Short mmCIF file of the C-alpha atoms (twelve columns), coordinates in Angstrom:
data_MODEL
# 
_entry.id   MODEL 
# 
loop_
_atom_site.group_PDB 
_atom_site.id 
_atom_site.type_symbol 
_atom_site.label_atom_id 
_atom_site.label_alt_id 
_atom_site.label_comp_id 
_atom_site.label_asym_id 
_atom_site.label_seq_id 
_atom_site.Cartn_x 
_atom_site.Cartn_y 
_atom_site.Cartn_z 
_atom_site.pdbx_PDB_model_num 
ATOM 1   C CA . MET A 1   17.674  27.468 -28.288 1 
ATOM 2   C CA . ASP A 2   21.423  27.924 -28.026 1 
ATOM 3   C CA . ARG A 3   22.475  26.989 -24.481 1 
ATOM 4   C CA . LYS A 4   25.865  28.636 -24.893 1 
ATOM 5   C CA . ASN A 5   24.222  31.855 -26.022 1 
ATOM 6   C CA . LEU A 6   21.832  31.764 -23.065 1 
ATOM 7   C CA . PHE A 7   24.711  31.315 -20.631 1 
ATOM 8   C CA . GLN A 8   26.553  34.244 -22.194 1 
ATOM 9   C CA . LYS A 9   23.471  36.413 -21.708 1 
ATOM 10  C CA . PHE A 10  23.186  35.265 -18.101 1 
ATOM 11  C CA . ARG A 11  26.832  36.151 -17.476 1 
ATOM 12  C CA . LYS A 12  26.185  39.719 -18.588 1 
ATOM 13  C CA . ASN A 13  23.838  40.167 -15.622 1 
ATOM 14  C CA . LYS A 14  26.427  40.889 -12.931 1 
ATOM 15  C CA . TYR A 15  23.965  40.657 -10.058 1 
ATOM 16  C CA . ALA A 16  22.657  37.238 -11.155 1 
ATOM 17  C CA . LEU A 17  26.158  35.938 -11.852 1 
ATOM 18  C CA . GLY A 18  27.482  37.190 -8.508  1 
ATOM 19  C CA . ALA A 19  24.512  35.718 -6.663  1 
ATOM 20  C CA . SER A 20  25.061  32.361 -8.371  1 
ATOM 21  C CA . ILE A 21  28.727  32.331 -7.366  1 
ATOM 22  C CA . ILE A 22  27.856  33.155 -3.749  1 
ATOM 23  C CA . VAL A 23  25.204  30.429 -3.535  1 
ATOM 24  C CA . LEU A 24  27.486  27.838 -5.119  1 
ATOM 25  C CA . LEU A 25  30.371  28.723 -2.796  1 
ATOM 26  C CA . LEU A 26  28.203  28.531 0.327   1 
ATOM 27  C CA . LEU A 27  26.707  25.260 -0.831  1 
ATOM 28  C CA . PHE A 28  30.171  23.892 -1.674  1 
ATOM 29  C CA . PHE A 29  31.563  24.681 1.783   1 
ATOM 30  C CA . SER A 30  28.437  23.299 3.449   1 
ATOM 31  C CA . LEU A 31  28.830  20.016 1.556   1 
ATOM 32  C CA . LEU A 32  32.322  19.783 3.045   1 
ATOM 33  C CA . SER A 33  31.030  20.382 6.580   1 
ATOM 34  C CA . GLU A 34  32.447  17.136 7.947   1 
ATOM 35  C CA . LEU A 35  35.917  18.073 6.701   1 
ATOM 36  C CA . LEU A 36  35.722  21.666 7.919   1 
ATOM 37  C CA . CYS A 37  33.888  21.326 11.235  1 
ATOM 38  C CA . ASN A 38  34.221  18.137 13.199  1 
ATOM 39  C CA . ASP A 39  35.306  16.843 16.587  1 
ATOM 40  C CA . LYS A 40  36.847  13.806 14.887  1 
ATOM 41  C CA . PRO A 41  40.126  13.736 12.944  1 
ATOM 42  C CA . ILE A 42  40.038  13.620 9.160   1 
ATOM 43  C CA . VAL A 43  42.983  11.220 8.916   1 
ATOM 44  C CA . VAL A 44  44.827  9.269  11.597  1 
ATOM 45  C CA . TYR A 45  48.092  7.432  10.979  1 
ATOM 46  C CA . TYR A 46  48.415  4.900  13.786  1 
ATOM 47  C CA . GLN A 47  50.923  2.042  13.953  1 
ATOM 48  C CA . GLY A 48  51.502  1.973  10.211  1 
ATOM 49  C CA . SER A 49  47.820  2.149  9.185   1 
ATOM 50  C CA . LEU A 50  45.554  4.980  8.009   1 
ATOM 51  C CA . PHE A 51  42.173  5.603  9.621   1 
ATOM 52  C CA . PHE A 52  39.387  8.002  8.623   1 
ATOM 53  C CA . PRO A 53  37.263  8.668  11.736  1 
ATOM 54  C CA . VAL A 54  35.192  11.397 10.031  1 
ATOM 55  C CA . TYR A 55  33.525  8.875  7.745   1 
ATOM 56  C CA . ILE A 56  34.163  5.523  9.455   1 
ATOM 57  C CA . HIS A 57  33.231  4.516  12.995  1 
ATOM 58  C CA . TYR A 58  35.999  2.725  14.853  1 
ATOM 59  C CA . GLU A 59  35.743  0.713  18.037  1 
ATOM 60  C CA . PRO A 60  37.974  1.845  20.946  1 
ATOM 61  C CA . SER A 61  39.843  -1.461 20.718  1 
ATOM 62  C CA . THR A 62  41.175  -0.330 17.339  1 
ATOM 63  C CA . PHE A 63  43.418  2.111  19.189  1 
ATOM 64  C CA . LEU A 64  43.891  -0.169 22.236  1 
ATOM 65  C CA . LEU A 65  41.489  1.892  24.363  1 
ATOM 66  C CA . ASN A 66  39.095  0.649  27.036  1 
ATOM 67  C CA . TYR A 67  36.416  3.336  26.468  1 
ATOM 68  C CA . LYS A 68  32.860  2.645  25.417  1 
ATOM 69  C CA . GLU A 69  33.193  5.370  22.804  1 
ATOM 70  C CA . ILE A 70  36.277  7.175  21.537  1 
ATOM 71  C CA . ASP A 71  36.561  10.798 22.617  1 
ATOM 72  C CA . TYR A 72  38.946  12.138 20.011  1 
ATOM 73  C CA . GLN A 73  39.251  15.450 21.881  1 
ATOM 74  C CA . SER A 74  40.501  13.899 25.136  1 
ATOM 75  C CA . GLU A 75  44.127  14.386 26.107  1 
ATOM 76  C CA . GLN A 76  44.709  10.656 26.433  1 
ATOM 77  C CA . VAL A 77  43.598  9.999  22.871  1 
ATOM 78  C CA . LYS A 78  45.554  12.977 21.531  1 
ATOM 79  C CA . SER A 79  48.689  11.641 23.203  1 
ATOM 80  C CA . LEU A 80  48.416  8.486  21.065  1 
ATOM 81  C CA . TRP A 81  48.986  10.494 17.899  1 
ATOM 82  C CA . GLN A 82  52.306  11.788 19.277  1 
ATOM 83  C CA . GLN A 83  53.870  8.368  19.852  1 
ATOM 84  C CA . ASN A 84  55.950  6.108  17.604  1 
ATOM 85  C CA . GLY A 85  55.650  8.180  14.441  1 
ATOM 86  C CA . ASN A 86  51.860  8.462  14.594  1 
ATOM 87  C CA . TRP A 87  50.230  11.606 13.223  1 
ATOM 88  C CA . VAL A 88  46.784  13.117 12.798  1 
ATOM 89  C CA . ILE A 89  45.020  15.738 10.691  1 
ATOM 90  C CA . TYR A 90  42.143  17.585 12.372  1 
ATOM 91  C CA . PRO A 91  39.536  19.781 10.646  1 
ATOM 92  C CA . PRO A 92  40.153  23.557 10.864  1 
ATOM 93  C CA . ILE A 93  37.252  23.824 13.332  1 
ATOM 94  C CA . LYS A 94  37.344  21.085 15.959  1 
ATOM 95  C CA . PHE A 95  33.604  21.137 16.639  1 
ATOM 96  C CA . SER A 96  30.728  19.355 14.974  1 
ATOM 97  C CA . TYR A 97  27.193  20.782 14.979  1 
ATOM 98  C CA . ASN A 98  26.386  19.010 18.263  1 
ATOM 99  C CA . SER A 99  29.804  19.329 19.925  1 
ATOM 100 C CA . VAL A 100 29.864  21.221 23.224  1 
ATOM 101 C CA . ASN A 101 32.893  23.329 24.112  1 
ATOM 102 C CA . ASN A 102 33.435  22.168 27.685  1 
ATOM 103 C CA . LEU A 103 36.611  24.246 27.996  1 
ATOM 104 C CA . ASN A 104 34.711  27.500 27.589  1 
ATOM 105 C CA . ASN A 105 34.479  29.221 30.982  1 
ATOM 106 C CA . ASN A 106 31.911  31.784 29.806  1 
ATOM 107 C CA . PRO A 107 28.194  31.166 30.350  1 
ATOM 108 C CA . PHE A 108 26.276  29.891 27.329  1 
ATOM 109 C CA . PRO A 109 25.567  31.346 24.859  1 
ATOM 110 C CA . SER A 110 29.106  32.718 24.774  1 
ATOM 111 C CA . PRO A 111 30.339  35.482 22.410  1 
ATOM 112 C CA . PRO A 112 32.781  34.953 19.508  1 
ATOM 113 C CA . SER A 113 36.307  34.007 20.505  1 
ATOM 114 C CA . SER A 114 39.507  32.616 19.034  1 
ATOM 115 C CA . ILE A 115 38.135  29.099 19.610  1 
ATOM 116 C CA . ASN A 116 34.489  29.609 18.630  1 
ATOM 117 C CA . PHE A 117 34.742  32.152 15.836  1 
ATOM 118 C CA . LEU A 118 31.005  32.913 15.786  1 
ATOM 119 C CA . GLY A 119 30.366  32.128 19.442  1 
ATOM 120 C CA . THR A 120 28.292  29.326 20.924  1 
ATOM 121 C CA . ASP A 121 24.568  28.765 21.286  1 
ATOM 122 C CA . ASP A 122 22.664  28.269 24.541  1 
ATOM 123 C CA . ARG A 123 23.995  24.709 24.852  1 
ATOM 124 C CA . GLY A 124 27.638  25.535 24.167  1 
ATOM 125 C CA . ARG A 125 27.599  24.303 20.569  1 
ATOM 126 C CA . ASP A 126 29.709  26.079 17.973  1 
ATOM 127 C CA . VAL A 127 27.586  28.494 15.923  1 
ATOM 128 C CA . LEU A 128 29.822  28.388 12.839  1 
ATOM 129 C CA . ALA A 129 29.573  24.602 12.700  1 
ATOM 130 C CA . ARG A 130 25.800  24.746 13.078  1 
ATOM 131 C CA . ILE A 131 25.595  27.377 10.348  1 
ATOM 132 C CA . LEU A 132 27.574  25.254 7.881   1 
ATOM 133 C CA . TYR A 133 25.676  22.053 8.643   1 
ATOM 134 C CA . GLY A 134 22.410  24.000 8.749   1 
ATOM 135 C CA . VAL A 135 22.971  25.556 5.324   1 
ATOM 136 C CA . ARG A 136 23.436  22.097 3.834   1 
ATOM 137 C CA . LEU A 137 20.316  20.742 5.521   1 
ATOM 138 C CA . ASN A 138 18.132  23.725 4.631   1 
ATOM 139 C CA . ILE A 139 19.262  24.086 1.021   1 
ATOM 140 C CA . LEU A 140 19.158  20.386 0.140   1 
ATOM 141 C CA . PHE A 141 15.781  20.037 1.837   1 
ATOM 142 C CA . ALA A 142 14.393  23.075 0.012   1 
ATOM 143 C CA . LEU A 143 15.848  21.790 -3.270  1 
ATOM 144 C CA . ALA A 144 14.258  18.363 -2.824  1 
ATOM 145 C CA . VAL A 145 10.853  19.857 -1.953  1 
ATOM 146 C CA . THR A 146 10.995  22.225 -4.933  1 
ATOM 147 C CA . ILE A 147 11.947  19.457 -7.380  1 
ATOM 148 C CA . VAL A 148 9.149   17.168 -6.175  1 
ATOM 149 C CA . SER A 149 6.686   20.072 -6.243  1 
ATOM 150 C CA . ALA A 150 7.708   20.922 -9.803  1 
ATOM 151 C CA . LEU A 151 7.214   17.311 -10.925 1 
ATOM 152 C CA . ILE A 152 3.747   17.111 -9.348  1 
ATOM 153 C CA . GLY A 153 2.696   20.526 -10.646 1 
ATOM 154 C CA . VAL A 154 3.942   19.939 -14.190 1 
ATOM 155 C CA . PHE A 155 2.340   16.497 -14.366 1 
ATOM 156 C CA . LEU A 156 -1.098  17.697 -13.277 1 
ATOM 157 C CA . GLY A 157 -0.771  20.854 -15.373 1 
ATOM 158 C CA . ALA A 158 0.044   18.720 -18.404 1 
ATOM 159 C CA . VAL A 159 -3.058  16.593 -17.843 1 
ATOM 160 C CA . GLN A 160 -5.240  19.673 -17.439 1 
ATOM 161 C CA . GLY A 161 -3.834  21.630 -20.335 1 
ATOM 162 C CA . TYR A 162 -3.545  18.809 -22.851 1 
ATOM 163 C CA . ALA A 163 -6.722  16.868 -22.060 1 
ATOM 164 C CA . GLY A 164 -8.839  19.928 -21.289 1 
ATOM 165 C CA . GLY A 165 -12.598 19.654 -21.004 1 
ATOM 166 C CA . LYS A 166 -14.025 17.850 -17.998 1 
ATOM 167 C CA . TYR A 167 -10.577 16.675 -16.863 1 
ATOM 168 C CA . ASP A 168 -9.356  20.246 -16.620 1 
ATOM 169 C CA . LEU A 169 -12.538 21.340 -14.842 1 
ATOM 170 C CA . ILE A 170 -12.500 18.526 -12.261 1 
ATOM 171 C CA . ILE A 171 -8.791  18.868 -11.444 1 
ATOM 172 C CA . GLN A 172 -9.043  22.660 -11.244 1 
ATOM 173 C CA . ARG A 173 -11.941 22.497 -8.773  1 
ATOM 174 C CA . CYS A 174 -9.987  19.994 -6.651  1 
ATOM 175 C CA . ILE A 175 -6.957  22.306 -6.708  1 
ATOM 176 C CA . GLU A 176 -9.086  25.242 -5.566  1 
ATOM 177 C CA . VAL A 177 -10.383 23.201 -2.627  1 
ATOM 178 C CA . TRP A 178 -6.910  21.929 -1.769  1 
ATOM 179 C CA . SER A 179 -5.313  25.393 -1.926  1 
ATOM 180 C CA . ALA A 180 -7.969  26.687 0.485   1 
ATOM 181 C CA . LEU A 181 -6.820  24.287 3.218   1 
ATOM 182 C CA . PRO A 182 -4.865  26.016 6.013   1 
ATOM 183 C CA . GLU A 183 -1.319  24.731 5.640   1 
ATOM 184 C CA . LEU A 184 -0.206  26.031 9.042   1 
ATOM 185 C CA . TYR A 185 -3.040  24.239 10.855  1 
ATOM 186 C CA . ILE A 186 -2.175  21.002 9.090   1 
ATOM 187 C CA . LEU A 187 1.434   21.409 10.205  1 
ATOM 188 C CA . LEU A 188 0.262   22.039 13.755  1 
ATOM 189 C CA . LEU A 189 -1.873  18.913 13.628  1 
ATOM 190 C CA . ALA A 190 0.990   16.856 12.212  1 
ATOM 191 C CA . SER A 191 3.347   18.141 14.903  1 
ATOM 192 C CA . THR A 192 0.964   16.913 17.605  1 
ATOM 193 C CA . LEU A 193 0.413   13.510 15.989  1 
ATOM 194 C CA . PHE A 194 3.994   12.804 14.941  1 
ATOM 195 C CA . ASP A 195 7.460   13.530 16.254  1 
ATOM 196 C CA . SER A 196 9.516   16.222 14.544  1 
ATOM 197 C CA . SER A 197 10.648  14.626 11.312  1 
ATOM 198 C CA . LEU A 198 12.183  15.761 8.048   1 
ATOM 199 C CA . LEU A 199 9.984   13.240 6.239   1 
ATOM 200 C CA . ILE A 200 6.747   14.686 7.644   1 
ATOM 201 C CA . LEU A 201 7.854   18.213 6.781   1 
ATOM 202 C CA . PHE A 202 8.908   17.093 3.320   1 
ATOM 203 C CA . ILE A 203 5.535   15.491 2.601   1 
ATOM 204 C CA . ILE A 204 3.445   18.413 3.866   1 
ATOM 205 C CA . LEU A 205 5.478   21.136 2.159   1 
ATOM 206 C CA . SER A 206 5.546   19.167 -1.101  1 
ATOM 207 C CA . LEU A 207 1.784   18.704 -1.012  1 
ATOM 208 C CA . PHE A 208 1.237   22.478 -0.873  1 
ATOM 209 C CA . SER A 209 4.138   23.850 -2.928  1 
ATOM 210 C CA . TRP A 210 3.224   22.351 -6.313  1 
ATOM 211 C CA . ILE A 211 0.221   24.567 -7.030  1 
ATOM 212 C CA . SER A 212 2.235   27.501 -8.421  1 
ATOM 213 C CA . PHE A 213 4.036   25.149 -10.842 1 
ATOM 214 C CA . ASN A 214 0.691   23.689 -11.858 1 
ATOM 215 C CA . ASP A 215 -0.676  27.097 -12.851 1 
ATOM 216 C CA . TYR A 216 2.267   27.809 -15.161 1 
ATOM 217 C CA . ALA A 217 2.292   24.326 -16.696 1 
ATOM 218 C CA . ARG A 218 -1.468  24.323 -17.341 1 
ATOM 219 C CA . ALA A 219 -1.386  27.736 -19.008 1 
ATOM 220 C CA . GLU A 220 1.561   26.767 -21.223 1 
ATOM 221 C CA . PHE A 221 -0.008  23.460 -22.284 1 
ATOM 222 C CA . LEU A 222 -3.277  25.205 -23.150 1 
ATOM 223 C CA . ARG A 223 -1.350  27.721 -25.273 1 
ATOM 224 C CA . ILE A 224 1.160   25.447 -26.979 1 
ATOM 225 C CA . LYS A 225 -1.256  22.630 -27.890 1 
ATOM 226 C CA . GLN A 226 -2.902  25.052 -30.347 1 
ATOM 227 C CA . LYS A 227 0.358   25.661 -32.213 1 
ATOM 228 C CA . GLU A 228 0.632   24.503 -35.806 1 
ATOM 229 C CA . TYR A 229 3.487   22.091 -35.187 1 
ATOM 230 C CA . VAL A 230 1.472   20.326 -32.476 1 
ATOM 231 C CA . LEU A 231 -1.582  20.064 -34.733 1 
ATOM 232 C CA . ALA A 232 0.669   18.715 -37.499 1 
ATOM 233 C CA . ALA A 233 2.076   16.093 -35.145 1 
ATOM 234 C CA . LYS A 234 -1.462  14.995 -34.277 1 
ATOM 235 C CA . SER A 235 -2.393  14.753 -37.951 1 
ATOM 236 C CA . LEU A 236 0.641   12.510 -38.542 1 
ATOM 237 C CA . GLY A 237 -0.705  10.083 -35.956 1 
ATOM 238 C CA . LEU A 238 1.882   10.573 -33.220 1 
ATOM 239 C CA . SER A 239 0.835   9.270  -29.827 1 
ATOM 240 C CA . HIS A 240 -0.164  11.697 -27.082 1 
ATOM 241 C CA . ILE A 241 2.926   10.795 -25.046 1 
ATOM 242 C CA . LYS A 242 5.272   11.574 -27.942 1 
ATOM 243 C CA . ILE A 243 3.512   14.848 -28.686 1 
ATOM 244 C CA . ILE A 244 3.768   15.921 -25.059 1 
ATOM 245 C CA . MET A 245 7.370   14.836 -24.547 1 
ATOM 246 C CA . ARG A 246 8.781   16.031 -27.873 1 
ATOM 247 C CA . HIS A 247 6.754   19.100 -28.798 1 
ATOM 248 C CA . ILE A 248 4.954   20.580 -25.791 1 
ATOM 249 C CA . LEU A 249 6.942   19.822 -22.637 1 
ATOM 250 C CA . PRO A 250 10.312  21.260 -23.804 1 
ATOM 251 C CA . ASN A 251 8.640   24.589 -24.570 1 
ATOM 252 C CA . THR A 252 6.772   24.484 -21.266 1 
ATOM 253 C CA . LEU A 253 9.940   24.252 -19.199 1 
ATOM 254 C CA . ILE A 254 10.951  27.884 -19.762 1 
ATOM 255 C CA . PRO A 255 8.483   29.409 -17.254 1 
ATOM 256 C CA . ILE A 256 9.063   26.463 -14.896 1 
ATOM 257 C CA . ILE A 257 12.831  27.062 -14.881 1 
ATOM 258 C CA . THR A 258 12.209  30.778 -14.374 1 
ATOM 259 C CA . LEU A 259 9.929   30.097 -11.421 1 
ATOM 260 C CA . PHE A 260 12.254  27.533 -9.832  1 
ATOM 261 C CA . PRO A 261 14.669  29.921 -7.975  1 
ATOM 262 C CA . PHE A 262 11.764  31.923 -6.548  1 
ATOM 263 C CA . ARG A 263 10.036  28.789 -5.271  1 
ATOM 264 C CA . LEU A 264 13.355  27.531 -3.887  1 
ATOM 265 C CA . GLY A 265 13.710  30.718 -1.844  1 
ATOM 266 C CA . ALA A 266 10.085  30.491 -0.693  1 
ATOM 267 C CA . THR A 267 10.571  26.895 0.456   1 
ATOM 268 C CA . LEU A 268 13.771  27.819 2.292   1 
ATOM 269 C CA . LEU A 269 11.934  30.643 4.045   1 
ATOM 270 C CA . ALA A 270 9.029   28.321 4.913   1 
ATOM 271 C CA . LEU A 271 11.337  25.742 6.502   1 
ATOM 272 C CA . THR A 272 13.191  28.452 8.431   1 
ATOM 273 C CA . SER A 273 9.900   29.915 9.657   1 
ATOM 274 C CA . LEU A 274 8.672   26.517 10.837  1 
ATOM 275 C CA . ASP A 275 11.925  25.905 12.710  1 
ATOM 276 C CA . PHE A 276 11.636  29.362 14.250  1 
ATOM 277 C CA . LEU A 277 8.123   28.534 15.471  1 
ATOM 278 C CA . GLY A 278 9.269   25.172 16.831  1 
ATOM 279 C CA . LEU A 279 7.301   23.196 14.208  1 
ATOM 280 C CA . GLY A 280 10.301  22.184 12.121  1 
ATOM 281 C CA . VAL A 281 12.985  19.558 12.476  1 
ATOM 282 C CA . GLY A 282 13.728  20.300 16.122  1 
ATOM 283 C CA . ASP A 283 16.944  21.314 17.852  1 
ATOM 284 C CA . SER A 284 18.561  17.934 17.227  1 
ATOM 285 C CA . TYR A 285 19.184  19.088 13.649  1 
ATOM 286 C CA . PRO A 286 21.207  22.196 12.776  1 
ATOM 287 C CA . SER A 287 19.109  24.788 10.975  1 
ATOM 288 C CA . LEU A 288 18.953  28.538 10.475  1 
ATOM 289 C CA . GLY A 289 15.468  28.750 11.962  1 
ATOM 290 C CA . GLU A 290 16.533  26.944 15.122  1 
ATOM 291 C CA . LEU A 291 19.324  29.509 15.671  1 
ATOM 292 C CA . LEU A 292 16.847  32.341 15.129  1 
ATOM 293 C CA . ASN A 293 14.553  30.700 17.672  1 
ATOM 294 C CA . GLN A 294 17.423  30.655 20.176  1 
ATOM 295 C CA . ALA A 295 18.146  34.315 19.419  1 
ATOM 296 C CA . ARG A 296 14.558  35.168 20.343  1 
ATOM 297 C CA . GLY A 297 15.163  33.818 23.848  1 
ATOM 298 C CA . HIS A 298 18.600  35.432 24.162  1 
ATOM 299 C CA . ILE A 299 18.275  38.997 22.917  1 
ATOM 300 C CA . ASP A 300 21.694  39.947 24.287  1 
ATOM 301 C CA . ALA A 301 23.389  37.157 22.267  1 
ATOM 302 C CA . TRP A 302 23.560  39.229 19.091  1 
ATOM 303 C CA . TRP A 303 25.797  36.711 17.305  1 
ATOM 304 C CA . LEU A 304 22.977  34.164 17.166  1 
ATOM 305 C CA . SER A 305 20.581  36.408 15.271  1 
ATOM 306 C CA . ALA A 306 23.228  38.268 13.251  1 
ATOM 307 C CA . THR A 307 24.861  35.187 11.752  1 
ATOM 308 C CA . SER A 308 21.737  33.160 10.990  1 
ATOM 309 C CA . PHE A 309 19.783  36.144 9.674   1 
ATOM 310 C CA . THR A 310 22.692  37.276 7.476   1 
ATOM 311 C CA . VAL A 311 23.093  33.841 5.887   1 
ATOM 312 C CA . LEU A 312 19.339  33.533 5.327   1 
ATOM 313 C CA . LEU A 313 19.194  37.017 3.805   1 
ATOM 314 C CA . ILE A 314 22.106  36.231 1.477   1 
ATOM 315 C CA . PHE A 315 20.328  33.156 0.137   1 
ATOM 316 C CA . LEU A 316 16.939  34.808 -0.285  1 
ATOM 317 C CA . VAL A 317 18.360  37.849 -2.077  1 
ATOM 318 C CA . SER A 318 20.601  35.639 -4.213  1 
ATOM 319 C CA . PHE A 319 17.669  33.477 -5.335  1 
ATOM 320 C CA . VAL A 320 15.765  36.605 -6.337  1 
ATOM 321 C CA . PHE A 321 18.703  37.890 -8.405  1 
ATOM 322 C CA . ILE A 322 19.184  34.464 -10.015 1 
ATOM 323 C CA . GLY A 323 15.488  34.213 -10.843 1 
ATOM 324 C CA . GLU A 324 15.454  37.720 -12.308 1 
ATOM 325 C CA . GLY A 325 18.542  36.896 -14.378 1 
ATOM 326 C CA . ILE A 326 17.015  33.689 -15.758 1 
ATOM 327 C CA . ARG A 327 13.753  35.474 -16.534 1 
ATOM 328 C CA . ASP A 328 15.546  38.251 -18.417 1 
ATOM 329 C CA . VAL A 329 17.551  35.731 -20.439 1 
ATOM 330 C CA . PHE A 330 14.491  33.790 -21.561 1 
ATOM 331 C CA . LYS A 331 12.506  36.982 -22.110 1 
ATOM 332 C CA . ASP A 332 15.151  38.360 -24.461 1 
ATOM 333 C CA . ASP A 333 15.411  34.994 -26.216 1 
ATOM 334 C CA . SER A 334 11.640  34.782 -26.777 1 
ATOM 335 C CA . GLN A 335 11.505  38.348 -28.062 1 
ATOM 336 C CA . GLN A 336 14.273  37.643 -30.573 1 
ATOM 337 C CA . SER A 337 12.552  34.482 -31.750 1 
ATOM 338 C CA . ASN A 338 9.351   36.429 -32.320 1 
# 
């Protein structure tokens, strides 16, 4: 399998390539959220020394202040940067995801303005900042859940497909029982027993998202273990681990990789839906679902629903195009090999 050739085929699919560029750009800007949207300066030059408040917490005494906490947006603190050759570099957007614009005279949520480019939410927090931070949280969370789900599904599918017999039967019956459990009710129960937590959501979503990967891995292991090169490896006395890792698993990864973008989009949609229903991470974290939940209570604040829904739609459509592009690449490659 020529990786360079596969990438060239993927590039020919303009929709998949464009979707990949869009996703990577959005993810790149979201990873730089602290440098783009923050109520703290990026760099401060004060009395001959450099400080980095975005990443390092400084005590007020560092700048000869008597506050309990440094308010970098206050006029008194800003005046320090204009004395004795001091200087400061602020982010382009001087709001973090939890920063409230106290200078806004409009009632919250307030519409887009020259200060808050995408308006504010019902607590006066900048929507653009919450979108950027929320994209990072949602995508990285969905990526982590999908990776863990893939590992669990492939592992159990490998055991079922390679061992077969009673092991396959027992595990398959357990999977059927597990998949019949109501995931939403379990989330409701967990939300009543525990506080809103990314860890609880991560565990529950991971425990239910691996089944689709398991189906693909099991089917591929059942098919590939009958191939001549696998039977030859067994006759040569290779251990089961070596046979799986060298001969079966690499050929099993093709449908798993193809499924990955679709499951990533499904996990992102699941997390957004839970946040929308109030069962997710809560309003202390920035998320697309939390903004959609606010939009439900403020129908006239069109900027809340328009921005969050547009970003969510871009990601979901992009993942579909990427998945279709990957599937076409591997489909053409398998047809040529046959």
